[in-house]
C-alpha positions in Angstrom: -6.5 23.1 7.7 -10.3 23.8 8.0 -12.1 22.1 11.8 -15.0 20.5 10.9 -15.5 19.6 15.0 -19.1 21.6 14.8 -20.5 20.0 11.5 -22.1 16.9 10.7 -21.4 14.3 9.3 -18.2 13.9 11.5 -16.8 11.8 8.5 -17.4 12.3 5.1 -15.8 10.6 2.1 -14.3 13.4 -0.6 -13.3 12.9 -4.2 -10.5 10.0 -4.6 -11.6 8.1 -1.9 -10.0 10.4 0.6 -11.9 11.2 4.1 -12.6 14.4 6.3 -14.1 15.9 9.2 -14.1 15.7 12.8 -13.1 12.1 13.4 -10.4 12.3 10.4 -8.5 15.5 11.9 -8.4 13.3 15.9 -7.0 10.7 14.3 -4.7 13.0 12.6 -3.6 14.2 15.0 -3.3 11.3 17.2 -1.0 9.5 14.8 1.5 12.3 14.7 1.3 12.5 18.7 2.0 9.2 19.0 3.5 8.2 16.1 1.7 5.4 14.5 -0.1 5.3 10.9 -3.7 3.7 9.8 -5.7 2.8 6.8 -9.6 4.0 6.7 -11.7 1.1 5.2 -15.3 1.1 4.9 -17.2 -2.1 5.4 -20.9 -1.8 3.9 -21.9 -4.2 6.2 -23.7 -3.9 9.7 -22.0 -5.8 11.9 -25.0 -8.4 13.7 -24.3 -12.0 15.5 -25.6 -14.7 12.6 -27.5 -18.2 13.3 -24.1 -19.9 14.2 -23.1 -16.8 16.9 -20.8 -15.5 14.3 -20.6 -11.7 14.2 -20.3 -9.9 11.0 -19.7 -6.7 9.2 -16.7 -4.7 10.6 -17.2 -7.0 14.2 -16.9 -9.6 12.9 -13.5 -8.7 10.7 -12.3 -7.3 13.4 -12.7 -10.6 15.9 -11.7 -12.4 13.1 -8.4 -10.8 12.3 -9.0 -10.2 8.8 -8.9 -6.3 9.7 
C-alpha cells in the first residue's frame, strides 16, 4: 500500500468513488486496530450558522444526527 503522508491533498477521490491519501490510511489503520466500520460521505456545503442559529453543512448534519 502506497503511503501519502508527504503529499497533498491528504484525501483524494479516485474513480469509482474510492478515496486515498494520508487521512484514509490513518482511518483504515485505526479501524483495523480498534475494530470499527466506517462510511465516507461527502457534503458540498460549507458549515455555518444560519439566521436562526442553526448549523448548516456537515456540522448541521452531525448535530441533527442525520449522519
